[in-house]
N, C-alpha and C positions, 0 to 999 in steps of 0.2 A: 579608355582603358588605362589603368595605372601601370607605369613601368616602375616597379619597386626599386630598381637600381638608381632611379632619379629622385627618390624621396629621401630627404635628410631629416632625421628626427632628433630633437634635442629635448631633454627633460630638465626644466629649470628648477631652481631651488624650491623645495617644498613639495615637489611632485615626484613620485616614484612610478615606475611602470605599472605597479599593481594598485595604485591609489594615492591619496584618497579620491573618492568620487566628487566630493565638494569640499572646498572650492577646487574646480578643475576647469581650466580654460585652454583653448586652442587658438593659436595664431598660424594660419596657413597663408604663405606667400609663395611667389614663384619668380623665376628669372625668364624673361622673354628671350634673352640671348641664348641661354643653355637649355631651356625647357625643364630645369630642375625645380622641384617643389621643396619648400622648407616648412617643416611643422615643428612648432614649439609647443610643448605641453607644460603647463605651469599653473600656479595658483592665481596668476594674473596674466594679462596679455603681454606679449613680447614687445615692449615699447621701443627697444632698439630696432627691431625689424620694421616696425611701423614708421620709423623715422627715415628709412632709406628713401632716396630720391625717387626711384621707380614707384614705390608704394604710395608716396605722398602725391605724385603726379597722377597716377592712374586710379588709386583707391579701389583696387580689385582684390584686396585681401579677403579672406573669410575668417571671421572670428566666431568661435564656438564657446558655449558654456553649459556645463551640466547643472541642471536645476532639480531640486527635490520639492515636491509639494504633496498634497493629500492624495493625488493620483499616482504618485510614484516618481521615478526619475524621468527626465525629459532633457533632450539636447536642443538648445536654441542656437541657431546659426545666424550670424548678422553679416549683411553685405550692403555696401553703399550702392544704391541705384543711381544716385546722383552724387558726384563728388569728383575731385581731381579736376583736370583740364577738360573742357568740352570737346576737344579734339579726339578724346578717347571714346566718343559715342554719346548718344542720348540716353536718358534713364531707361527707356523701353529697350534699347539695344543692349544695354549693360545687363538688365535683368534676363534678357534672352540668352546672353552669353553664360551667365551664372547657371541658368537652367540647362543649357547645353552641356556644361561640365559637371553637372550635378553628380552623376555616378562616379566620376573621377575624384571629386572632392570627398564624397562619402567613403570611397575606397581608401583614399589617402588617410583619412582620420581613423578608420577602423584598422588598417594595416599598421599605421604608426603607433596606435595605442591598443594593440591586440591583447596585451597582458591584462589590461583593465577588465575586458570582457571575461577573461578567465577567472579573475579574482572576484568579479561582481556579476554572476550570470543573470541576475534579474534585469540588467540593462538590455538584454537581448530584445525585449519587447518595448523598450523605451521609444516613444515617438521622437521624431526629429522635426523641428519646426524651423523653416527658413523665414527670416525676417529681412525684407528689403527696405532700407532707409532711404527716404526721399528728402528733398529740401523742405524746409518749414515744418519739420517734425513728423511728416506723414510716414507711416510704417505699414507695409503690406505683408501679411503672413500667409504661408502655405505649408501644407503637409508634405514632407519629403520622405515619408516612410518610417521604417523602424531601424534600430541599430544593428539587428542581426543581418548577416549577409544573405 
């Protein structure tokens, strides 16, 4: 369950709370020490947040990107199944952790970017696809539901 008081949202240059839908990317990181979540919404990923020591060692960030194709809008989420130091768990363990925190991740994205849904109601039915990136380029994808709550 998300504690909204621990979610810190930043809109980077080029992104407003109400849009645009594309390009729109999310960088979701956290602090193990404080339990706070940090969400950056922008036209690109938050490279500064991705360079932090904790993120580089653990590789437990969630990157999201809105896509538009013939089927309509879709949110792709990217997570490293393998990466960082091996001390932070095997790939299977890491995927299990991402799955365990799935509802909190989705709630953080939706809560942090709630004005987007109000401005673009068609995204309520947008599918969310989780993509787990393994070494040697292997990617596993799974359906994580729809954008609506």
